[in-house]
C-alpha positions as CSV (number, residue, x, y, z in Angstrom):
1,M,-14.9,-10.0,6.8
2,N,-11.4,-8.6,7.0
3,R,-12.5,-5.7,9.5
4,R,-10.2,-3.0,10.9
5,I,-6.8,-4.2,12.9
6,V,-5.6,-1.7,15.4
7,V,-1.6,-2.1,16.5
8,V,-1.0,-0.1,19.7
9,G,2.6,0.1,20.8
10,S,6.3,0.7,19.5
11,L,7.9,2.5,16.4
12,N,11.6,1.9,16.8
13,A,14.7,3.2,14.3
14,D,16.9,-0.4,13.9
15,L,20.3,0.6,14.1
16,T,21.8,-3.0,12.6
17,I,25.2,-4.0,12.7
18,Y,25.9,-7.4,10.5
19,C,28.8,-9.5,11.9
20,E,30.0,-13.2,12.0
21,R,29.6,-13.8,15.2
22,L,28.1,-12.2,18.3
23,P,30.3,-10.5,21.0
24,L,30.6,-12.1,24.2
25,P,30.0,-10.1,27.6
26,G,33.1,-7.4,27.4
27,E,34.5,-8.7,23.9
28,T,34.9,-6.5,20.4
29,V,34.1,-7.8,17.4
30,H,34.5,-6.7,13.7
31,G,31.0,-5.8,11.7
32,N,30.7,-6.4,8.1
33,G,27.6,-4.2,7.3
34,F,25.4,-1.5,9.0
35,A,21.8,-0.5,8.2
36,V,19.4,1.7,9.6
37,N,15.9,0.3,9.0
38,P,12.3,1.1,10.7
39,G,11.4,-1.0,13.3
40,G,9.9,-1.9,16.6
41,K,7.5,-4.6,17.4
42,S,4.0,-3.2,16.8
43,A,5.1,-1.0,13.4
44,N,6.9,-4.5,12.4
45,Q,3.3,-6.0,13.8
46,A,1.5,-3.5,11.3
47,V,3.0,-3.4,8.6
48,A,3.5,-7.0,8.5
49,A,-0.6,-7.5,8.8
50,S,-1.5,-5.0,5.8
51,K,1.3,-6.1,3.6
52,L,-1.0,-9.8,4.4
53,G,-4.0,-7.8,3.4
54,G,-5.3,-6.5,6.4
55,T,-6.7,-2.9,7.3
56,V,-4.7,-1.7,9.9
57,T,-4.4,1.3,12.2
58,L,-1.3,1.9,14.2
59,I,-1.4,4.0,17.7
60,G,2.3,5.3,19.0
61,A,4.2,8.0,19.4
62,V,7.6,9.0,17.9
63,G,9.7,12.3,18.0
64,N,9.7,15.4,15.5
65,D,12.9,14.0,14.3
66,S,14.5,12.0,10.9
67,N,14.1,8.7,12.7
68,G,10.2,9.6,13.3
69,D,10.1,10.7,9.7
70,M,10.9,7.3,8.0
71,L,8.8,5.1,10.4
72,L,6.2,7.2,9.3
73,T,6.8,7.3,5.8
74,S,7.6,3.1,5.8
75,T,4.6,2.1,8.0
76,E,2.0,4.5,5.9
77,G,3.9,3.0,2.2
78,A,3.0,-0.3,3.6
79,G,-0.6,1.1,3.7
80,V,-1.0,1.1,7.5
81,D,-3.3,4.6,8.8
82,V,-0.5,6.4,11.0
83,S,-2.7,9.3,11.7
84,R,-3.0,8.1,15.4
85,V,0.5,7.9,15.7
86,R,1.9,10.8,17.6
87,R,5.1,12.8,17.3
88,S,6.5,14.2,20.0
89,A,8.5,17.7,20.1
90,D,10.5,17.0,23.5
91,V,12.0,13.3,23.2
92,A,13.6,11.6,20.5
93,T,12.3,8.5,18.2
94,G,12.9,5.2,20.7
95,V,16.2,3.1,18.9
96,A,17.0,-0.3,18.7
97,V,20.5,-1.1,18.5
98,I,21.0,-5.1,17.0
99,A,23.7,-7.4,16.3
100,V,23.0,-10.0,13.6
101,D,25.5,-13.3,13.2
102,T,26.0,-14.7,10.0
103,N,23.4,-17.8,11.3
104,G,20.8,-15.1,11.0
105,E,20.7,-14.9,15.1
106,N,20.4,-11.2,16.9
107,N,20.6,-9.8,20.1
108,I,19.0,-6.5,20.7
109,I,18.8,-3.5,23.2
110,I,16.2,-1.0,22.9
111,S,16.0,2.8,24.0
112,A,12.1,3.6,24.7
113,G,12.1,7.4,23.3
114,A,8.8,8.7,22.1
115,N,7.5,5.1,23.0
116,G,7.4,6.0,26.6
117,T,5.2,9.0,26.5
118,L,2.4,6.4,24.9
119,A,-0.5,6.8,27.5
120,P,-3.8,5.8,27.9
121,A,-5.6,9.2,26.5
122,D,-3.6,8.7,23.3
123,V,-6.0,5.3,23.0
124,P,-9.8,6.9,22.9
125,A,-12.9,4.7,22.7
126,D,-13.4,5.7,19.2
127,A,-9.8,4.3,18.0
128,F,-11.8,0.6,18.1
129,D,-15.1,1.7,15.7
130,D,-15.1,-1.7,13.4
131,A,-12.0,-3.1,14.8
132,A,-11.6,-7.0,14.7
133,V,-8.6,-7.2,16.2
134,L,-6.5,-5.4,18.8
135,C,-2.6,-6.2,19.2
136,L,-0.5,-5.4,21.3
137,C,3.2,-6.1,22.8
138,L,5.3,-4.9,25.8
139,E,7.5,-2.1,24.6
140,V,5.3,0.4,26.2
141,S,3.8,1.0,29.7
142,L,2.1,-1.7,30.9
143,E,-0.7,1.0,32.0
144,T,-1.5,1.9,28.2
145,V,-1.2,-1.8,27.4
146,E,-4.4,-2.7,30.0
147,A,-6.2,0.5,28.8
148,A,-5.9,0.0,25.3
149,A,-7.0,-4.0,25.7
150,K,-10.0,-3.0,28.2
151,T,-11.4,-0.4,25.4
152,A,-10.7,-3.1,23.1
153,H,-12.3,-5.5,24.9
154,D,-15.3,-3.4,25.9
155,A,-15.9,-2.5,21.7
156,G,-16.0,-6.9,20.9
157,A,-12.5,-6.5,19.7
158,T,-10.3,-9.7,19.9
159,V,-7.3,-8.4,22.0
160,L,-3.8,-10.4,20.7
161,L,-1.1,-9.7,23.7
162,N,2.5,-10.7,22.8
163,L,4.5,-10.8,25.5
164,S,7.7,-9.5,24.6
165,P,9.4,-7.9,25.7
166,F,8.8,-10.5,28.9
167,A,7.4,-8.8,31.7
168,E,5.0,-9.7,34.8
169,I,1.4,-8.7,34.0
170,P,-1.0,-8.5,36.4
171,Q,-4.1,-10.7,36.6
172,S,-6.3,-8.2,35.2
173,L,-4.4,-7.8,31.7
174,A,-4.5,-11.7,31.6
175,A,-8.2,-11.7,31.7
176,L,-8.7,-8.9,29.0
177,S,-6.4,-10.8,26.3
178,D,-8.2,-13.3,24.2
179,V,-4.9,-14.9,22.8
180,L,-1.8,-14.8,24.2
181,L,1.5,-15.4,21.7
182,V,4.2,-16.4,23.7
183,N,7.7,-18.1,22.9
184,A,8.6,-21.1,24.8
185,H,10.7,-19.5,27.1
186,E,7.9,-16.2,27.9
187,A,5.7,-19.6,28.3
188,S,7.9,-20.7,31.3
189,M,8.3,-17.7,32.9
190,F,4.8,-16.6,32.7
191,L,3.4,-20.5,34.6
192,G,6.1,-19.9,37.4
193,D,9.5,-21.3,35.2
194,A,7.1,-24.6,34.7
195,E,9.6,-27.3,32.2
196,M,8.1,-27.1,28.7
197,P,7.9,-29.9,26.5
198,H,10.6,-30.7,24.2
199,P,10.1,-28.8,20.8
200,G,9.6,-31.7,18.7
201,A,7.0,-33.2,21.9
202,H,4.1,-34.9,20.5
203,A,0.9,-32.7,21.2
204,S,-0.3,-34.5,23.4
205,A,2.8,-33.3,25.7
206,W,1.3,-29.9,26.0
207,E,-1.7,-30.9,27.9
208,P,-0.7,-30.0,30.9
209,V,0.9,-26.6,29.7
210,R,-3.0,-25.9,28.1
211,S,-4.1,-26.7,31.6
212,Q,-1.7,-24.4,33.5
213,F,-2.6,-21.5,31.4
214,A,-6.6,-22.1,31.6
215,E,-6.2,-22.1,35.3
216,R,-5.1,-18.4,34.8
217,G,-8.0,-17.8,32.5
218,L,-6.0,-17.9,29.4
219,E,-7.9,-20.0,27.0
220,R,-6.3,-19.7,23.5
221,V,-2.5,-19.5,23.6
222,L,0.6,-19.9,20.5
223,V,3.5,-21.0,21.3
224,T,6.3,-20.1,18.8
225,L,9.3,-22.8,18.8
226,G,11.4,-21.0,16.3
227,S,12.7,-23.9,14.0
228,H,10.2,-26.5,15.3
229,G,7.4,-24.6,14.3
230,S,4.6,-23.9,17.0
231,V,1.7,-25.3,19.2
232,V,-2.0,-24.2,19.5
233,L,-3.3,-24.2,23.1
234,D,-6.9,-24.0,22.5
235,S,-9.1,-24.5,25.5
236,L,-12.3,-23.2,23.7
237,A,-12.2,-25.7,20.9
238,A,-13.7,-29.0,21.3
239,S,-12.6,-31.8,22.6
240,G,-9.4,-33.5,21.1
241,E,-8.9,-30.4,19.0
242,Q,-7.5,-28.2,21.7
243,I,-3.8,-28.8,20.9
244,S,-2.7,-28.4,17.7
245,R,1.2,-29.0,16.2
246,I,2.2,-26.2,13.4
247,A,5.1,-27.8,11.7
248,P,8.1,-25.2,10.4
249,T,8.6,-23.9,7.2
250,K,12.1,-24.9,6.2
251,V,14.3,-22.1,4.5
252,S,17.7,-20.7,4.9
253,A,17.6,-18.0,7.1
254,V,19.9,-14.5,6.7
255,D,18.3,-12.3,9.7
256,T,15.7,-13.3,12.0
257,T,15.1,-9.8,13.6
258,G,11.5,-9.1,13.4
259,A,10.2,-13.1,12.5
260,G,8.7,-12.5,15.7
261,D,6.5,-9.5,14.6
262,A,5.7,-11.0,11.5
263,F,4.2,-13.8,13.1
264,T,2.2,-12.0,15.1
265,G,1.1,-9.6,12.3
266,A,0.0,-12.6,10.8
267,V,-2.2,-13.8,12.9
268,A,-3.6,-10.6,13.9
269,A,-4.5,-10.4,9.6
270,R,-5.8,-14.0,9.6
271,L,-7.9,-13.8,12.8
272,A,-9.6,-10.1,11.2
273,A,-10.2,-12.3,7.9
274,G,-12.1,-14.6,10.4
275,V,-10.2,-17.6,10.1
276,T,-9.6,-20.0,12.9
277,L,-6.8,-20.0,15.6
278,A,-5.0,-23.2,14.1
279,E,-5.3,-21.9,10.4
280,A,-4.2,-18.5,11.4
281,A,-0.7,-20.0,13.1
282,A,0.0,-22.2,9.9
283,F,-0.3,-19.2,7.7
284,A,1.6,-17.1,10.3
285,S,4.5,-19.8,10.4
286,V,5.1,-19.3,6.2
287,A,5.0,-16.1,7.0
288,A,7.5,-15.5,9.6
289,A,10.0,-18.0,7.8
290,L,9.9,-16.4,4.8
291,A,10.6,-12.8,6.8
292,T,14.1,-14.6,7.8
293,T,14.9,-15.0,4.1
294,K,16.0,-11.2,3.8
295,K,18.2,-8.8,5.9
296,G,16.3,-6.1,8.4
297,T,12.4,-6.2,8.8
298,Q,9.7,-4.9,7.5
299,A,11.0,-4.6,3.6
300,A,11.8,-8.5,4.2
301,Y,8.0,-9.0,5.0
302,P,6.3,-11.3,2.3
303,G,2.8,-10.0,0.8
304,A,-0.3,-12.6,1.1
305,E,0.3,-14.0,-2.2
306,E,3.8,-14.9,-1.6
307,V,2.6,-17.1,1.4
308,L,-0.3,-18.2,-0.3
309,E,2.1,-19.7,-3.1
310,H,4.4,-21.2,-0.9
311,L,1.1,-23.0,0.9
312,R,0.4,-24.4,-2.2
313,I,3.5,-25.9,-3.3
314,S,4.7,-27.2,0.4
């Protein structure tokens, strides 16, 4: 199969400072390294999917500046079609300021820049000709996200929504989302601060969560659990197969920035290739873990052979 993946959303320049520990509010700490790298959740997801064998088109906006040049060079260099990324003469490229500690943990502040100008008009119907999967996040306006979801849904593509950065979404967007991807905290907030099972809990403990998502019209949900792996909640699967625990992939993490985007891009790539949701999540778990073993985001993402080799020997 391997039909096309369309990613609609953000491109950011990542301004990353490495430090011993993350600062507390009001505190200044010394850094021990600085880098400017290509990022943005959607650009990251597009690069991850392309490196893993997907045929990917990215729709977004950057400024007419050096950061925009860097982002277009990086994404195109990874094999992504960037012909639908608009350059804005009036607004600078979006940026993310990131601090990363010695454990690979991070905190991030983003400034939308040109991402904030992305509009429904940037997502025409012909963008989804032959598309198998649409990949979305919430770093651009909800209006644009919903317009893209509606157009892709009408074209018969699978709509994969990564509910990050977290925001309340209208029921109309939830109804258009074929697969929702969240972490445990986002899942809890989406369900009204519902209590989540312990990350190490048996699959059966997730039945109430699956039921609550299904009641909201979301029948296929992926919940990532960090070092505890992930759980697949698939209400469309046969009885007894609706909940699958995906084991974590053990690595020595250096930088977790963009690992969630690697996971999302990997899921999109495998769904476009025609595998099941559980199979896609298992593949994505390895891809995301390997992405944390190097500094940065896009340059750290593994190729398909690296992931498959890891699966063979594990």
